[in-house]
C-alpha positions in Angstrom: 93.8 -29.1 187.1 93.7 -28.1 190.5 96.7 -26.8 193.0 96.1 -26.5 196.5 92.5 -24.7 197.3 90.9 -21.7 197.3 91.2 -19.7 200.4 88.4 -19.4 203.1 87.3 -15.8 201.4 88.5 -16.4 198.1 90.0 -13.2 197.7 93.0 -11.1 197.9 94.1 -7.6 198.1 93.9 -5.9 194.5 97.4 -6.6 192.8 98.6 -6.9 196.6 102.3 -7.3 196.6 103.4 -9.6 193.8 106.4 -10.6 192.3 107.2 -11.8 188.5 109.4 -13.3 186.8 111.4 -10.4 185.9 111.5 -8.6 189.4 112.8 -9.7 192.2 110.8 -9.7 195.7 112.8 -7.2 197.6 112.9 -4.9 194.1 109.1 -5.3 194.1 108.5 -4.5 197.7 110.4 -1.6 197.5 108.5 -0.4 194.6 105.0 -0.2 196.5 106.3 0.8 199.2 107.7 3.8 197.6 104.3 4.2 195.9 102.4 4.0 199.6 104.7 6.7 201.0 104.3 8.9 197.4 102.4 12.5 198.9 98.8 12.5 197.0 96.8 15.7 196.8 93.6 15.3 197.4 92.5 18.2 194.6 95.2 17.0 192.1 94.2 15.6 188.3 95.8 13.2 186.8 94.6 12.6 183.4 94.0 9.1 182.1 96.0 8.3 179.1 94.6 8.9 175.5 94.6 6.3 172.6 96.7 8.0 170.9 99.2 7.6 173.5 98.8 4.1 174.2 99.6 3.1 170.8 103.0 4.7 170.8 104.0 3.5 173.7 102.6 0.2 174.0 101.7 -0.7 170.6 98.7 -2.7 169.4 98.5 -5.6 171.7 97.1 -2.7 174.0 93.5 -1.8 173.4 91.3 0.7 175.2 87.5 0.9 175.0 86.1 3.7 173.2 85.7 6.6 176.0 82.6 8.1 174.7 80.1 10.2 177.2 78.7 6.8 178.2 81.9 5.4 179.3 83.1 8.5 180.8 80.6 8.6 183.5 80.5 5.1 184.3 84.1 5.4 185.1 83.5 8.6 187.3 80.5 6.7 189.2 83.0 4.1 190.2 85.8 6.3 191.2 83.4 8.6 193.1 83.9 7.9 196.7 79.9 8.9 197.2 78.8 6.2 195.4 76.7 3.7 197.6 77.3 0.0 197.2 74.2 -0.9 195.1 74.9 1.9 192.5 78.5 0.8 192.5 77.4 -2.7 191.5 75.2 -1.8 188.9 77.1 0.6 187.1 80.2 -1.8 187.4 78.1 -4.4 185.6 77.1 -2.2 183.3 81.0 -1.2 182.2 81.9 -4.9 182.7 79.3 -5.7 179.8 80.8 -3.3 177.5 84.3 -4.3 178.2 83.1 -8.0 177.7 81.4 -7.3 174.2 84.7 -5.8 173.1 86.9 -8.4 174.1 84.7 -10.7 172.0 85.6 -8.7 168.9 89.0 -9.2 169.6 88.4 -13.2 168.6 89.2 -14.4 165.1 86.2 -15.2 163.5 85.9 -17.3 159.9 83.3 -17.2 157.4 79.8 -18.7 157.4 76.8 -18.9 155.2 73.8 -19.8 156.6 70.2 -20.0 154.9 67.6 -17.5 156.0 63.6 -17.7 156.4 63.0 -16.8 152.5 65.6 -19.5 151.3 68.0 -16.6 150.6 71.8 -17.3 151.6 73.4 -14.9 153.8 76.9 -14.7 154.2 78.0 -14.0 157.9 80.2 -15.2 160.5 81.3 -17.3 163.0 83.6 -18.1 165.9 86.8 -19.6 164.3 87.5 -21.8 167.2 86.0 -22.7 170.8 86.2 -20.0 173.8 86.4 -20.0 177.2 86.6 -17.9 180.3 89.1 -17.9 182.9 88.6 -15.6 186.3 91.2 -14.6 188.6 89.6 -15.1 192.4 88.3 -13.0 193.5 87.4 -9.6 191.8 87.3 -11.4 188.5 84.7 -13.5 189.5 82.8 -10.0 189.2 83.2 -10.6 185.4 82.0 -13.9 184.9 78.0 -13.0 184.7 78.9 -10.4 181.9 80.9 -13.2 180.0 77.6 -15.4 180.3 75.1 -12.9 179.4 76.9 -12.8 176.1 78.0 -16.5 175.6 75.7 -19.0 176.4 76.8 -22.0 178.6 80.5 -20.9 178.2 82.7 -22.6 180.3 84.7 -20.9 183.0 87.9 -21.7 184.6 89.1 -20.0 187.7 92.8 -19.1 189.1 93.8 -18.0 192.4 97.2 -16.2 193.1 98.3 -15.0 196.3 101.5 -13.0 197.7 103.7 -14.3 200.5 103.4 -12.1 203.3 107.1 -11.9 204.0 108.5 -12.2 200.6 105.9 -10.8 198.4 106.4 -13.5 196.0 103.1 -14.6 193.8 102.5 -18.1 193.7 99.3 -19.8 192.0 97.5 -21.8 194.9 94.4 -23.0 192.9 94.0 -23.4 189.2 90.7 -25.0 187.6 90.6 -25.2 183.4 88.6 -27.3 180.7 90.4 -30.0 180.1 90.8 -29.1 176.2 92.0 -25.4 177.4 94.9 -25.2 175.3 93.1 -25.8 172.1 90.7 -22.9 173.2 90.6 -19.1 172.8 90.7 -17.6 176.8 89.3 -14.6 177.8 91.1 -13.8 181.2 89.0 -11.4 183.4 90.5 -9.4 185.8 89.4 -5.8 186.8 92.0 -4.0 188.1 95.6 -4.1 187.3 97.9 -2.0 189.5 101.3 -3.9 189.0 100.7 -6.8 186.5 102.2 -9.1 188.6 99.1 -10.7 189.6 98.4 -11.5 185.9 101.7 -12.4 184.8 101.3 -15.5 187.3 98.2 -16.2 185.9 99.0 -16.1 182.3 102.3 -18.4 183.2 100.1 -20.8 184.3 98.0 -21.1 181.2 100.7 -21.5 179.5 102.1 -24.1 181.1 98.7 -26.1 179.9 99.2 -25.1 176.5 97.4 -22.3 176.0 99.4 -19.9 173.4 100.2 -16.5 174.5 98.4 -15.0 171.2 95.5 -16.9 172.2 94.5 -15.2 175.5 92.7 -11.8 175.7 93.1 -10.0 178.8 89.4 -8.4 179.7 90.4 -5.4 182.3 88.3 -2.4 183.5 91.3 -0.2 185.2 94.7 -0.4 184.3 98.0 1.7 185.8 100.7 2.3 183.0 103.1 0.6 185.3 100.8 -2.7 184.7 100.4 -2.2 181.4 104.2 -1.9 180.6 105.1 -5.0 182.9 102.3 -7.4 181.0 103.2 -6.2 177.8 106.7 -6.3 178.2 106.6 -9.9 179.5 103.9 -11.3 176.9 103.8 -9.1 173.8 101.5 -11.5 172.0 99.0 -10.9 174.3 96.0 -8.6 174.3 94.7 -6.8 176.4 91.3 -4.8 176.7 91.0 -2.1 179.3 88.4 0.6 179.5 90.8 3.1 180.9 95.0 3.8 182.0 95.1 5.8 184.7 98.4 6.0 187.6 95.3 6.1 189.9 94.0 2.4 190.2 90.5 2.1 192.0 91.9 -0.6 194.2 88.7 -0.6 196.6 86.8 -2.4 193.7 86.6 -6.2 194.4 85.7 -5.2 198.1 83.1 -2.9 197.2 81.8 -4.9 194.7 81.6 -7.8 196.9 80.1 -5.5 199.8 83.3 -6.3 201.9 83.7 -2.7 202.9 
């Protein structure tokens, strides 16, 4: 399926100024303007949400990557303004791989017996049905290689969501999927969720193409509480896997990853 064509640079501002089925453009614009003018303190410490807090507020559909020391270091490096671009991309790819691996763990499996070279029967598992990835252009494309590294020859679709400069209304201008996407499990890839509105539009397009809400797993690196509430309330059956729930999203991710700054 194709709607329009991708923009010349294939990018957009991270969660720029989108609207959703549940929010009016004027309301969204006012909320974003308020965020932009909210004073921030250079040395203020804003804690990330814990797994227990997430379960209590958002339910089981939102899962947090286990924050061990390795993950905490990766999150720190990616947020550090002094991190060089080469280091940023290297450590971003490491975090992406961890998130993709855990996202694949959320897929449905079925029992599968195989015969080993010794003639013994091994009781194992295999994916229950076909899978595919869908990246939200452009920042979501940073996660494509991580998925390919884990799933050989997996098919990957693309969605481009842009925001109207005047109304702040989000619209899908380009989408390309496998013809049988409605029968697949979909890993929707988008690294930064500040408002959740871009993801809402992407999920709506997937549903229009026959993908059940329960068959979509959102693979995400950084998510704000506002974005989590927006997506969970709109699509309670959708699964979200993120590495961190934090009020301050590193919205420079896409630009730095693709060396645009």
